[in-house]
LUMMITOR-185977 format. One record per atom (N, C-alpha, C, O): z, y, x; residue number from 0; atom name; residue in three letters. Coordinates in nm, 3 decimals, always signed. Each point is the difference from the previous one (the first is absolute). Layout:
LUMMITOR-185977
{{Z, Y, X}, NUM, "CA", "Ala"};
...
This chain:
LUMMITOR-185977
{{+13.935, +25.774, +12.327}, 0, "N", "Met"};
{{+0.048, -0.132, +0.036}, 0, "CA", "Met"};
{{-0.087, -0.061, +0.109}, 0, "C", "Met"};
{{+0.052, -0.056, +0.097}, 0, "O", "Met"};
{{-0.183, +0.066, -0.112}, 1, "N", "Thr"};
{{-0.090, -0.061, +0.097}, 1, "CA", "Thr"};
{{-0.059, +0.101, +0.096}, 1, "C", "Thr"};
{{-0.052, -0.037, +0.106}, 1, "O", "Thr"};
{{+0.058, +0.163, -0.141}, 2, "N", "Gly"};
{{-0.061, +0.104, +0.081}, 2, "CA", "Gly"};
{{-0.147, +0.022, -0.035}, 2, "C", "Gly"};
{{-0.066, +0.083, +0.063}, 2, "O", "Gly"};
{{+0.014, -0.156, -0.162}, 3, "N", "Leu"};
{{-0.139, +0.017, -0.042}, 3, "CA", "Leu"};
{{-0.014, +0.130, -0.079}, 3, "C", "Leu"};
{{+0.085, +0.033, -0.083}, 3, "O", "Leu"};
{{-0.192, +0.040, +0.110}, 4, "N", "Thr"};
{{-0.031, +0.116, -0.084}, 4, "CA", "Thr"};
{{-0.072, -0.048, -0.125}, 4, "C", "Thr"};
{{-0.042, -0.116, -0.007}, 4, "O", "Thr"};
{{+0.029, +0.202, -0.091}, 5, "N", "Gln"};
{{-0.075, -0.036, -0.120}, 5, "CA", "Gln"};
{{-0.144, -0.038, +0.035}, 5, "C", "Gln"};
{{-0.054, -0.096, -0.055}, 5, "O", "Gln"};
{{-0.006, +0.171, +0.146}, 6, "N", "Ala"};
{{-0.138, -0.028, +0.040}, 6, "CA", "Ala"};
{{-0.011, -0.136, +0.069}, 6, "C", "Ala"};
{{-0.095, -0.074, -0.023}, 6, "O", "Ala"};
{{+0.192, +0.041, +0.107}, 7, "N", "Glu"};
{{-0.001, -0.130, +0.069}, 7, "CA", "Glu"};
{{+0.018, -0.114, -0.101}, 7, "C", "Glu"};
{{-0.066, -0.104, +0.010}, 7, "O", "Glu"};
{{+0.156, +0.124, -0.106}, 8, "N", "Leu"};
{{+0.020, -0.103, -0.103}, 8, "CA", "Leu"};
{{-0.127, -0.017, -0.083}, 8, "C", "Leu"};
{{-0.037, -0.113, -0.034}, 8, "O", "Leu"};
{{-0.029, +0.222, +0.003}, 9, "N", "Ala"};
{{-0.126, -0.007, -0.075}, 9, "CA", "Ala"};
{{-0.103, -0.081, +0.077}, 9, "C", "Ala"};
{{-0.067, -0.086, -0.056}, 9, "O", "Ala"};
{{+0.056, +0.114, +0.185}, 10, "N", "Glu"};
{{-0.098, -0.072, +0.083}, 10, "CA", "Glu"};
{{+0.034, -0.148, +0.011}, 10, "C", "Glu"};
{{-0.088, -0.085, -0.014}, 10, "O", "Glu"};
{{+0.216, +0.053, +0.038}, 11, "N", "Lys"};
{{+0.040, -0.139, +0.018}, 11, "CA", "Lys"};
{{-0.009, -0.081, -0.130}, 11, "C", "Lys"};
{{-0.028, -0.120, +0.003}, 11, "O", "Lys"};
{{+0.051, +0.186, -0.115}, 12, "N", "Ser"};
{{+0.005, -0.071, -0.128}, 12, "CA", "Ser"};
{{-0.133, -0.002, -0.075}, 12, "C", "Ser"};
{{-0.024, -0.089, -0.082}, 12, "O", "Ser"};
{{-0.061, +0.186, +0.111}, 13, "N", "Gly"};
{{-0.123, +0.011, -0.078}, 13, "CA", "Gly"};
{{+0.021, +0.071, -0.133}, 13, "C", "Gly"};
{{-0.087, -0.004, -0.087}, 13, "O", "Gly"};
{{+0.201, +0.068, +0.072}, 14, "N", "Val"};
{{+0.032, +0.078, -0.120}, 14, "CA", "Val"};
{{-0.028, +0.148, +0.033}, 14, "C", "Val"};
{{+0.031, +0.045, +0.110}, 14, "O", "Val"};
{{-0.088, +0.027, -0.204}, 15, "N", "Ser"};
{{-0.037, +0.139, +0.028}, 15, "CA", "Ser"};
{{+0.124, +0.086, +0.027}, 15, "C", "Ser"};
{{+0.107, -0.024, -0.055}, 15, "O", "Ser"};
{{-0.125, +0.124, +0.139}, 16, "N", "Leu"};
{{+0.108, +0.093, +0.031}, 16, "CA", "Leu"};
{{+0.052, +0.072, -0.124}, 16, "C", "Leu"};
{{+0.122, +0.012, -0.015}, 16, "O", "Leu"};
{{-0.210, +0.037, -0.076}, 17, "N", "Pro"};
{{+0.053, +0.064, -0.122}, 17, "CA", "Pro"};
{{+0.087, -0.094, -0.084}, 17, "C", "Pro"};
{{+0.098, +0.043, -0.061}, 17, "O", "Pro"};
{{-0.133, -0.171, +0.058}, 18, "N", "Thr"};
{{+0.081, -0.096, -0.076}, 18, "CA", "Thr"};
{{+0.137, -0.016, +0.064}, 18, "C", "Thr"};
{{+0.101, -0.002, -0.071}, 18, "O", "Thr"};
{{-0.095, -0.008, +0.202}, 19, "N", "Ile"};
{{+0.128, -0.013, +0.069}, 19, "CA", "Ile"};
{{+0.085, +0.124, -0.023}, 19, "C", "Ile"};
{{+0.120, -0.011, -0.025}, 19, "O", "Ile"};
{{-0.181, +0.129, +0.033}, 20, "N", "Lys"};
{{+0.075, +0.124, -0.025}, 20, "CA", "Lys"};
{{+0.056, +0.003, -0.142}, 20, "C", "Lys"};
{{+0.114, +0.040, -0.022}, 20, "O", "Lys"};
{{-0.195, -0.083, -0.076}, 21, "N", "Arg"};
{{+0.044, -0.002, -0.140}, 21, "CA", "Arg"};
{{+0.117, -0.096, -0.017}, 21, "C", "Arg"};
{{+0.096, +0.031, -0.069}, 21, "O", "Arg"};
{{-0.105, -0.149, +0.131}, 22, "N", "Leu"};
{{+0.107, -0.100, -0.013}, 22, "CA", "Leu"};
{{+0.128, +0.047, +0.068}, 22, "C", "Leu"};
{{+0.110, -0.027, -0.049}, 22, "O", "Leu"};
{{-0.123, +0.095, +0.161}, 23, "N", "Glu"};
{{+0.119, +0.047, +0.071}, 23, "CA", "Glu"};
{{+0.075, +0.107, -0.077}, 23, "C", "Glu"};
{{+0.121, +0.015, +0.017}, 23, "O", "Glu"};
{{-0.191, +0.061, -0.100}, 24, "N", "Leu"};
{{+0.069, +0.101, -0.081}, 24, "CA", "Leu"};
{{+0.097, -0.067, -0.097}, 24, "C", "Leu"};
{{+0.108, +0.052, -0.028}, 24, "O", "Leu"};
{{-0.149, -0.169, -0.024}, 25, "N", "Gly"};
{{+0.088, -0.083, -0.081}, 25, "CA", "Gly"};
{{+0.061, +0.066, -0.121}, 25, "C", "Gly"};
{{+0.117, -0.021, -0.030}, 25, "O", "Gly"};
{{-0.194, +0.100, -0.040}, 26, "N", "Arg"};
{{+0.051, +0.068, -0.119}, 26, "CA", "Arg"};
{{-0.027, -0.085, -0.124}, 26, "C", "Arg"};
{{-0.114, -0.010, -0.046}, 26, "O", "Arg"};
{{+0.218, -0.050, -0.007}, 27, "N", "Gly"};
{{-0.014, -0.080, -0.120}, 27, "CA", "Gly"};
{{-0.070, -0.132, +0.025}, 27, "C", "Gly"};
{{-0.012, -0.045, +0.114}, 27, "O", "Gly"};
{{-0.033, -0.017, -0.221}, 28, "N", "Leu"};
{{-0.070, -0.127, +0.007}, 28, "CA", "Leu"};
{{-0.144, +0.026, +0.045}, 28, "C", "Leu"};
{{-0.073, +0.074, -0.065}, 28, "O", "Leu"};
{{+0.034, -0.136, +0.175}, 29, "N", "Leu"};
{{-0.131, +0.025, +0.057}, 29, "CA", "Leu"};
{{-0.097, -0.112, -0.032}, 29, "C", "Leu"};
{{+0.031, -0.117, +0.024}, 29, "O", "Leu"};
{{-0.147, +0.151, -0.077}, 30, "N", "Pro"};
{{-0.101, -0.105, -0.022}, 30, "CA", "Pro"};
{{-0.059, -0.039, +0.134}, 30, "C", "Pro"};
{{-0.055, +0.084, +0.072}, 30, "O", "Pro"};
{{+0.065, -0.211, -0.038}, 31, "N", "Val"};
{{-0.054, -0.048, +0.127}, 31, "CA", "Val"};
{{-0.044, -0.145, -0.018}, 31, "C", "Val"};
{{+0.065, -0.078, -0.069}, 31, "O", "Val"};
{{-0.175, +0.044, +0.130}, 32, "N", "Arg"};
{{-0.053, -0.136, -0.010}, 32, "CA", "Arg"};
{{+0.079, -0.094, +0.091}, 32, "C", "Arg"};
{{+0.046, +0.040, +0.107}, 32, "O", "Arg"};
{{-0.031, -0.162, -0.150}, 33, "N", "Leu"};
{{+0.069, -0.102, +0.079}, 33, "CA", "Leu"};
{{-0.069, -0.017, +0.136}, 33, "C", "Leu"};
{{+0.067, -0.016, +0.102}, 33, "O", "Leu"};
{{-0.199, +0.018, -0.101}, 34, "N", "Ala"};
{{-0.074, -0.015, +0.125}, 34, "CA", "Ala"};
{{+0.037, +0.110, +0.099}, 34, "C", "Ala"};
{{+0.009, -0.025, +0.121}, 34, "O", "Ala"};
{{+0.013, +0.146, -0.169}, 35, "N", "Thr"};
{{+0.040, +0.112, +0.086}, 35, "CA", "Thr"};
{{+0.137, -0.024, +0.058}, 35, "C", "Thr"};
{{+0.022, +0.021, +0.120}, 35, "O", "Thr"};
{{+0.071, -0.065, -0.203}, 36, "N", "Leu"};
{{+0.135, -0.029, +0.048}, 36, "CA", "Leu"};
{{+0.000, -0.111, +0.105}, 36, "C", "Leu"};
{{+0.073, +0.007, +0.099}, 36, "O", "Leu"};
{{-0.153, -0.109, -0.122}, 37, "N", "Leu"};
{{-0.007, -0.111, +0.096}, 37, "CA", "Leu"};
{{-0.060, +0.045, +0.133}, 37, "C", "Leu"};
{{+0.045, -0.046, +0.106}, 37, "O", "Leu"};
{{-0.144, +0.134, -0.109}, 38, "N", "Lys"};
{{-0.057, +0.053, +0.124}, 38, "CA", "Lys"};
{{+0.106, +0.078, +0.078}, 38, "C", "Lys"};
{{+0.011, -0.015, +0.122}, 38, "O", "Lys"};
{{+0.065, +0.096, -0.193}, 39, "N", "Leu"};
{{+0.106, +0.077, +0.065}, 39, "CA", "Leu"};
{{+0.108, -0.092, +0.056}, 39, "C", "Leu"};
{{+0.049, +0.021, +0.111}, 39, "O", "Leu"};
{{-0.012, -0.122, -0.187}, 40, "N", "Gln"};
{{+0.102, -0.094, +0.047}, 40, "CA", "Gln"};
{{-0.046, -0.071, +0.127}, 40, "C", "Gln"};
{{+0.078, -0.011, +0.095}, 40, "O", "Gln"};
{{-0.202, -0.036, -0.092}, 41, "N", "Arg"};
{{-0.051, -0.069, +0.120}, 41, "CA", "Arg"};
{{+0.000, +0.093, +0.121}, 41, "C", "Arg"};
{{+0.037, -0.041, +0.110}, 41, "O", "Arg"};
{{-0.079, +0.165, -0.130}, 42, "N", "Ala"};
{{-0.003, +0.095, +0.112}, 42, "CA", "Ala"};
{{+0.140, +0.029, +0.051}, 42, "C", "Ala"};
{{+0.022, +0.008, +0.121}, 42, "O", "Ala"};
{{+0.074, +0.008, -0.212}, 43, "N", "Leu"};
{{+0.138, +0.027, +0.041}, 43, "CA", "Leu"};
{{+0.062, -0.122, +0.067}, 43, "C", "Leu"};
{{+0.073, +0.014, +0.098}, 43, "O", "Leu"};
{{-0.102, -0.132, -0.149}, 44, "N", "Glu"};
{{+0.052, -0.122, +0.064}, 44, "CA", "Glu"};
{{-0.056, -0.015, +0.141}, 44, "C", "Glu"};
{{+0.072, -0.041, +0.091}, 44, "O", "Glu"};
{{-0.198, +0.075, -0.072}, 45, "N", "Ser"};
{{-0.058, -0.011, +0.134}, 45, "CA", "Ser"};
{{+0.059, +0.104, +0.095}, 45, "C", "Ser"};
{{-0.009, -0.014, +0.122}, 45, "O", "Ser"};
{{+0.069, +0.119, -0.179}, 46, "N", "Ala"};
{{+0.066, +0.104, +0.081}, 46, "CA", "Ala"};
{{+0.148, -0.033, +0.022}, 46, "C", "Ala"};
{{+0.072, +0.079, +0.062}, 46, "O", "Ala"};
{{-0.026, -0.194, -0.113}, 47, "N", "Gly"};
{{+0.137, -0.043, +0.026}, 47, "CA", "Gly"};
{{+0.098, +0.016, -0.113}, 47, "C", "Gly"};
{{+0.121, -0.013, +0.021}, 47, "O", "Gly"};
{{-0.169, +0.042, -0.141}, 48, "N", "Val"};
{{+0.088, +0.016, -0.115}, 48, "CA", "Val"};
{{+0.014, -0.134, -0.071}, 48, "C", "Val"};
{{-0.098, -0.072, -0.021}, 48, "O", "Val"};
{{+0.220, +0.039, -0.016}, 49, "N", "Glu"};
{{+0.026, -0.121, -0.078}, 49, "CA", "Glu"};
{{+0.040, +0.041, -0.140}, 49, "C", "Glu"};
{{+0.089, +0.082, -0.018}, 49, "O", "Glu"};
{{-0.156, -0.139, -0.082}, 50, "N", "Phe"};
{{+0.033, +0.027, -0.139}, 50, "CA", "Phe"};
{{+0.105, -0.102, -0.045}, 50, "C", "Phe"};
{{-0.019, -0.121, +0.017}, 50, "O", "Phe"};
{{+0.128, +0.169, -0.073}, 51, "N", "Ile"};
{{+0.111, -0.086, -0.044}, 51, "CA", "Ile"};
{{-0.010, -0.014, -0.152}, 51, "C", "Ile"};
{{+0.003, +0.099, -0.073}, 51, "O", "Ile"};
{{-0.014, -0.221, +0.027}, 52, "N", "Ala"};
{{-0.016, -0.028, -0.142}, 52, "CA", "Ala"};
{{+0.128, +0.025, -0.078}, 52, "C", "Ala"};
{{+0.110, -0.011, +0.053}, 52, "O", "Ala"};
{{-0.127, +0.045, -0.180}, 53, "N", "Ala"};
{{+0.114, +0.010, -0.090}, 53, "CA", "Ala"};
{{+0.064, -0.137, -0.011}, 53, "C", "Ala"};
{{-0.069, -0.102, +0.003}, 53, "O", "Ala"};
{{+0.200, +0.099, -0.015}, 54, "N", "Gly"};
{{+0.070, -0.126, -0.013}, 54, "CA", "Gly"};
{{+0.048, -0.056, +0.132}, 54, "C", "Gly"};
{{+0.073, -0.099, +0.002}, 54, "O", "Gly"};
{{-0.114, +0.160, +0.110}, 55, "N", "Ser"};
{{+0.052, -0.045, +0.129}, 55, "CA", "Ser"};
{{+0.143, +0.052, +0.015}, 55, "C", "Ser"};
{{+0.044, +0.086, -0.077}, 55, "O", "Ser"};
{{+0.027, -0.137, +0.175}, 56, "N", "Asp"};
{{+0.140, +0.040, +0.018}, 56, "CA", "Asp"};
{{+0.017, +0.150, +0.019}, 56, "C", "Asp"};
{{+0.098, +0.058, -0.047}, 56, "O", "Asp"};
{{-0.194, +0.005, +0.114}, 57, "N", "Ser"};
{{+0.012, +0.142, +0.026}, 57, "CA", "Ser"};
{{-0.071, +0.086, -0.105}, 57, "C", "Ser"};
{{+0.006, +0.122, +0.009}, 57, "O", "Ser"};
{{-0.071, -0.183, -0.106}, 58, "N", "Gly"};
{{-0.070, +0.075, -0.104}, 58, "CA", "Gly"};
{{-0.139, +0.041, +0.045}, 58, "C", "Gly"};
{{-0.038, -0.021, +0.115}, 58, "O", "Gly"};
{{-0.041, +0.080, -0.207}, 59, "N", "Pro"};
{{-0.136, +0.039, +0.034}, 59, "CA", "Pro"};
{{-0.002, +0.119, +0.094}, 59, "C", "Pro"};
{{+0.091, +0.083, -0.001}, 59, "O", "Pro"};
{{-0.195, -0.075, +0.082}, 60, "N", "Gly"};
{{-0.013, +0.114, +0.089}, 60, "CA", "Gly"};
{{-0.094, -0.028, +0.115}, 60, "C", "Gly"};
{{-0.084, -0.090, -0.005}, 60, "O", "Gly"};
{{+0.100, +0.169, +0.111}, 61, "N", "Leu"};
{{-0.082, -0.010, +0.120}, 61, "CA", "Leu"};
{{+0.090, +0.001, +0.122}, 61, "C", "Leu"};
{{+0.111, +0.053, -0.003}, 61, "O", "Leu"};
{{-0.159, -0.112, +0.110}, 62, "N", "Arg"};
{{+0.067, +0.011, +0.130}, 62, "CA", "Arg"};
{{-0.104, -0.030, +0.107}, 62, "C", "Arg"};
{{-0.103, -0.062, -0.026}, 62, "O", "Arg"};
{{+0.132, +0.108, +0.147}, 63, "N", "Leu"};
{{-0.088, -0.031, +0.112}, 63, "CA", "Leu"};
{{+0.030, -0.139, +0.049}, 63, "C", "Leu"};
{{+0.116, -0.040, +0.008}, 63, "O", "Leu"};
{{-0.219, -0.034, +0.024}, 64, "N", "Lys"};
{{+0.018, -0.132, +0.057}, 64, "CA", "Lys"};
{{+0.060, +0.015, +0.138}, 64, "C", "Lys"};
{{-0.027, +0.098, +0.071}, 64, "O", "Lys"};
{{+0.107, -0.193, -0.033}, 65, "N", "Thr"};
{{+0.058, +0.004, +0.134}, 65, "CA", "Thr"};
{{-0.098, -0.062, +0.098}, 65, "C", "Thr"};
{{-0.086, -0.079, -0.040}, 65, "O", "Thr"};
{{+0.098, +0.113, +0.167}, 66, "N", "Arg"};
{{-0.089, -0.057, +0.101}, 66, "CA", "Arg"};
{{+0.017, -0.151, +0.009}, 66, "C", "Arg"};
{{-0.094, -0.070, +0.037}, 66, "O", "Arg"};
{{+0.212, +0.021, -0.070}, 67, "N", "Ala"};
{{+0.025, -0.144, +0.005}, 67, "CA", "Ala"};
{{-0.086, -0.073, -0.102}, 67, "C", "Ala"};
{{-0.026, -0.120, +0.015}, 67, "O", "Ala"};
{{-0.018, +0.191, -0.119}, 68, "N", "Glu"};
{{-0.085, -0.061, -0.102}, 68, "CA", "Glu"};
{{-0.146, +0.001, +0.042}, 68, "C", "Glu"};
{{-0.087, -0.047, -0.074}, 68, "O", "Glu"};
{{+0.059, +0.101, +0.194}, 69, "N", "Gly"};
{{-0.134, -0.006, +0.052}, 69, "CA", "Gly"};
{{-0.086, +0.119, -0.028}, 69, "C", "Gly"};
{{-0.116, +0.003, +0.042}, 69, "O", "Gly"};
{{+0.168, +0.099, -0.112}, 70, "N", "Ser"};
{{-0.081, +0.117, -0.030}, 70, "CA", "Ser"};
{{+0.076, +0.125, +0.040}, 70, "C", "Ser"};
{{+0.111, +0.025, -0.048}, 70, "O", "Ser"};
{{-0.170, +0.052, +0.135}, 71, "N", "Ala"};
{{+0.060, +0.128, +0.036}, 71, "CA", "Ala"};
{{-0.062, +0.108, -0.089}, 71, "C", "Ala"};
{{-0.117, -0.010, -0.035}, 71, "O", "Ala"};
{{+0.193, +0.112, -0.001}, 72, "N", "Pro"};
{{-0.056, +0.109, -0.080}, 72, "CA", "Pro"};
{{-0.116, +0.068, +0.074}, 72, "C", "Pro"};
{{-0.007, -0.004, +0.122}, 72, "O", "Pro"};
{{-0.081, +0.065, -0.198}, 73, "N", "Ala"};
{{-0.113, +0.069, +0.060}, 73, "CA", "Ala"};
{{+0.048, +0.105, +0.098}, 73, "C", "Ala"};
{{+0.097, +0.071, -0.026}, 73, "O", "Ala"};
{{-0.165, -0.061, +0.137}, 74, "N", "Gly"};
{{+0.036, +0.098, +0.100}, 74, "CA", "Gly"};
{{+0.108, -0.044, +0.095}, 74, "C", "Gly"};
{{+0.035, +0.074, +0.092}, 74, "O", "Gly"};
{{+0.018, -0.192, -0.111}, 75, "N", "Ala"};
{{+0.109, -0.048, +0.087}, 75, "CA", "Ala"};
{{-0.056, -0.072, +0.120}, 75, "C", "Ala"};
{{+0.077, -0.047, +0.084}, 75, "O", "Ala"};
């Protein structure tokens, strides 16, 4: 979505590369600290990802912010 590699996301978020690899596998319920999730969310938001809350018209999910919103995706 953003073009970030796992290593780049690890660097931008401050989350270890092995943790990101484990989370990306996504097998079953994963034990993860809230602080880790928040670090990843901030890094992805700074790369142009918008998190859509549950209960919104379009439902929960992710999308890239548009340039009109003032944020271009990373690498753009």
